[in-house]
C-alpha positions in Angstrom: -18.9 -6.9 7.5 -15.0 -6.7 7.4 -14.9 -9.6 10.0 -13.2 -12.4 8.0 -9.7 -13.4 9.0 -6.8 -14.1 6.7 -6.4 -17.9 6.6 -5.3 -20.4 4.0 -9.0 -21.1 3.2 -9.9 -17.4 3.0 -6.7 -15.6 2.0 -6.5 -11.8 1.8 -5.4 -9.6 -1.0 -3.2 -6.6 -0.5 -2.2 -4.3 -3.3 0.3 -1.4 -3.1 0.4 1.4 -5.6 3.7 3.4 -5.7 3.9 6.9 -7.2 7.0 6.8 -9.5 6.6 10.3 -10.9 9.6 12.6 -11.3 9.0 14.5 -8.0 9.6 11.3 -6.0 13.3 12.1 -6.5 13.1 14.9 -3.9 14.5 14.5 -0.5 12.3 13.4 2.4 12.5 16.0 5.2 16.3 16.0 5.6 16.4 12.2 5.9 19.2 11.9 3.4 17.0 9.7 1.2 14.5 10.5 -1.5 10.8 9.9 -1.4 11.3 7.1 -3.9 14.0 5.5 -1.8 12.0 5.9 1.4 8.7 4.5 0.1 10.5 1.5 -1.4 12.3 0.9 1.8 9.1 1.1 3.9 7.3 -1.3 1.4 10.1 -3.9 1.4 10.1 -3.8 5.2 6.3 -4.4 5.2 6.6 -7.3 2.7 9.3 -8.9 4.8 7.0 -8.7 7.9 4.2 -10.2 5.9 6.4 -13.1 4.9 7.7 -13.5 8.5 4.2 -13.6 9.9 3.4 -16.4 7.5 6.5 -18.5 8.2 6.0 -21.5 10.4 9.2 -23.3 9.9 11.9 -24.0 7.3 10.3 -24.1 3.8 6.8 -23.5 5.4 5.5 -20.1 4.3 1.7 -20.3 4.3 -0.3 -18.4 1.8 -2.5 -16.3 4.0 -2.4 -13.4 1.5 -1.8 -12.6 -2.2 0.3 -9.4 -2.7 0.6 -7.1 -5.7 2.8 -4.0 -6.2 2.3 -1.6 -9.1 4.2 1.5 -10.0 2.8 4.5 -11.9 4.9 7.2 -13.6 8.1 5.9 -15.1 8.1 2.3 -16.2 11.6 0.8 -15.7 10.7 -2.3 -17.7 8.4 -1.1 -20.5 9.9 2.4 -20.6 8.1 5.6 -20.9 5.2 6.7 -18.7 2.4 4.5 -17.5 1.6 1.7 -15.1 3.3 -1.6 -14.6 3.9 -4.3 -11.9 6.8 -3.1 -9.7 8.3 -6.6 -9.0 11.5 -7.5 -10.9 13.9 -10.4 -11.0 12.2 -13.7 -10.7 8.8 -12.0 -10.2 9.1 -9.6 -13.1 5.7 -9.0 -14.7 3.8 -10.8 -11.9 0.6 -9.2 -10.6 -0.8 -10.9 -7.5 1.7 -13.2 -5.9 1.1 -15.7 -3.0 3.3 -15.1 0.0 5.2 -18.3 -0.4 6.2 -17.3 -3.9 7.1 -13.9 -2.7 9.3 -15.4 0.0 11.2 -17.5 -2.5 11.9 -14.7 -5.0 13.5 -11.6 -3.4 15.4 -9.5 -6.0 18.4 -9.4 -3.7 19.6 -9.3 -0.1 20.9 -5.8 0.8 22.4 -4.0 3.8 20.0 -1.3 4.7 19.6 1.2 7.5 16.9 0.3 10.1 13.9 2.7 10.0 13.6 4.3 13.5 17.1 3.1 14.6 19.8 5.6 13.4 23.1 3.9 12.8 21.7 0.4 12.8 22.1 -1.7 9.6 20.3 -5.0 8.7 20.6 -7.4 5.8 17.1 -7.6 4.4 15.4 -9.0 1.3 14.5 -6.5 -1.4 11.6 -7.0 -3.8 11.0 -3.4 -5.0 13.5 -0.9 -6.2 13.0 2.9 -6.2 12.3 4.7 -9.4 11.1 8.1 -10.5 10.2 10.0 -13.7 7.4 11.5 -15.8 4.0 12.5 -14.4 1.4 10.9 -12.0 -1.1 8.7 -13.9 -3.0 7.7 -10.8 -6.3 7.1 -12.5 -4.6 4.6 -14.9 -3.1 2.8 -12.0 -6.4 2.4 -10.2 -8.0 1.2 -13.4 -5.3 -1.3 -14.0 -5.4 -2.7 -10.5 -9.2 -2.8 -10.4 -9.3 -5.4 -13.2 -7.0 -7.7 -11.1 -8.9 -7.0 -7.9 -12.2 -7.9 -9.5 -10.8 -11.2 -10.8 -9.4 -12.0 -7.4 -12.6 -11.2 -5.6 -14.6 -13.6 -7.9 -12.2 -16.4 -7.0 -12.3 -15.6 -3.3 -15.9 -14.6 -2.6 -15.8 -15.3 1.2 -12.4 -13.6 1.9 -11.8 -10.2 3.6 -12.2 -7.8 0.7 -9.0 -6.5 -1.1 -7.0 -3.7 0.4 -5.4 -1.2 -1.9 -2.8 1.2 -0.5 -1.8 4.1 -2.7 1.4 6.0 -1.8 1.8 9.3 -3.6 3.5 12.7 -3.3 1.6 14.6 -6.0 -1.4 15.6 -7.9 -3.0 13.2 -10.3 -2.0 14.1 -13.9 -4.5 11.9 -15.9 -7.9 12.9 -14.5 -10.1 12.3 -16.4 -8.8 9.0 -17.8 -11.0 7.3 -20.4 -13.8 9.7 -19.5 -13.7 9.1 -15.7 -12.1 11.3 -13.1 -10.1 10.1 -10.0 -13.2 9.9 -7.8 -15.0 7.9 -10.4 -12.2 5.4 -10.6 -12.0 5.2 -6.8 -15.7 4.4 -6.7 -15.3 1.8 -9.4 -12.6 0.1 -7.4 -14.4 0.2 -4.1 -17.5 -1.1 -5.8 -15.8 -4.4 -6.1 -16.7 -6.6 -3.1 -16.7 -10.0 -1.5 -19.3 -11.3 0.9 -17.4 -9.6 3.7 -17.4 -6.1 2.3 -16.3 -3.6 -0.3 -12.7 -3.2 -1.5 -10.8 -0.7 0.7 -8.8 2.1 -0.9 -6.3 3.8 1.5 -4.2 6.8 0.5 -0.9 8.0 1.9 0.2 11.5 0.8 4.0 11.8 1.2 5.2 15.1 2.4 8.6 16.9 1.7 7.6 19.6 4.3 8.1 19.6 8.1 4.4 19.7 8.8 3.0 17.1 11.2 1.2 14.1 9.6 -2.6 14.0 9.7 -3.9 10.5 10.4 -7.3 9.4 9.2 -9.3 12.6 9.2 -13.1 12.6 9.4 -13.3 15.9 7.4 -11.3 17.4 4.6 -12.0 21.0 5.7 -8.5 21.8 7.0 -6.5 19.9 4.4 -4.7 21.8 1.7 -4.8 20.5 -1.9 -4.7 17.7 -2.9 -6.0 16.6 0.5 -9.7 17.1 -0.2 -9.5 15.1 -3.4 -7.6 12.2 -1.7 -10.0 12.3 1.2 -13.0 11.9 -1.1 -11.2 9.0 -2.8 -10.4 7.2 0.4 -12.6 4.5 2.0 -14.2 4.8 5.4 -12.1 3.0 8.0 -13.7 -0.2 9.1 -13.7 -1.1 12.8 -10.7 -3.4 12.6 -8.5 -0.6 11.1 -9.7 1.8 13.8 -8.6 -0.7 16.4 -5.3 -1.1 14.6 -4.8 2.7 14.7 -5.6 2.7 18.4 -2.9 0.1 19.0 -0.4 2.5 17.3 -1.6 5.3 19.6 -3.7 7.1 17.0 -7.1 8.4 18.0 -9.7 8.1 15.2 -13.0 10.0 15.1 -16.3 8.7 13.7 -16.4 8.9 10.0 -12.6 8.7 9.6 -11.3 8.1 6.1 -8.4 5.9 5.1 -6.1 8.9 4.4 -2.8 9.8 6.0 -1.7 13.3 4.9 1.8 14.9 5.1 3.3 11.5 5.9 6.9 11.4 6.8 8.9 8.1 6.6 7.8 6.9 10.1 4.1 7.8 9.3 4.3 5.8 6.1 5.6 2.8 8.0 2.9 3.1 10.6 0.2 3.6 8.0 1.3 0.5 6.1 1.1 -1.6 9.3 -2.3 -0.3 10.2 -3.7 -0.8 6.7 -2.5 -4.4 6.5 -3.2 -5.4 10.0 0.4 -5.9 11.1 0.0 -4.0 14.3 0.8 -5.6 17.7 -1.5 -8.5 17.9 -1.9 -9.1 14.2 -5.7 -8.6 14.5 -6.6 -9.5 11.0 -4.8 -12.9 11.1 -6.4 -16.3 11.5 -5.6 -18.7 14.3 -3.3 -20.7 12.2 -0.7 -17.9 11.9 
């Protein structure tokens, strides 16, 4: 299980959920940017790296992966509170997008500070803009994404199972949703599978405090709220992700769950790389990368 590589014949599916609740406007550990700005910046960086890994030459971006981004909280397009695809511009309203389509449709090119290199500035493509407002309808987000993940899995039965990465700074505000609580929705999502395994749900809890990040715990006993709830909602890390964590210098114990708690900006960047396989060596990528 969890052994299939991302290739053109067996593409992967990576979905990102972004908390866009009102508290995401808060500053991130004295970084000078908000949680909303930092999470959007980290995600755009990761999307750019996915496109770069799939680029083999001019006008040759190979579709090794379909990517989706949903925001929950404020809805900049539909207005009010809820869940909606977070792409805008040429990709507005799109759900799961092939990498070659993603590459051709950035919202803009913008000068941006380089994460991990203070003072450095790079001109980078932007696909997702920061937003914040309202509460945290996390259950509705997982329910919405689950429908798309299920359809994708039926079309790609032999692929590596979908990976869903949820970035949040708060407590779920809509549990129960349609009679089912957060754990129930997480179980429904991870009950969707391909021949290679069950859908993986990874959670990253963003912290405004100065506490050190906790990477992939094997128990929730020492985690403050909402840690135990997110721990229970997170998938067990498969061997490939454990190996990816080791490449990033993170020791993972047996029974580790896909949760990073109290993540600062660098921890978020690292967790996105581990969750998508974009560590040194690109261990989830087929030979035709």
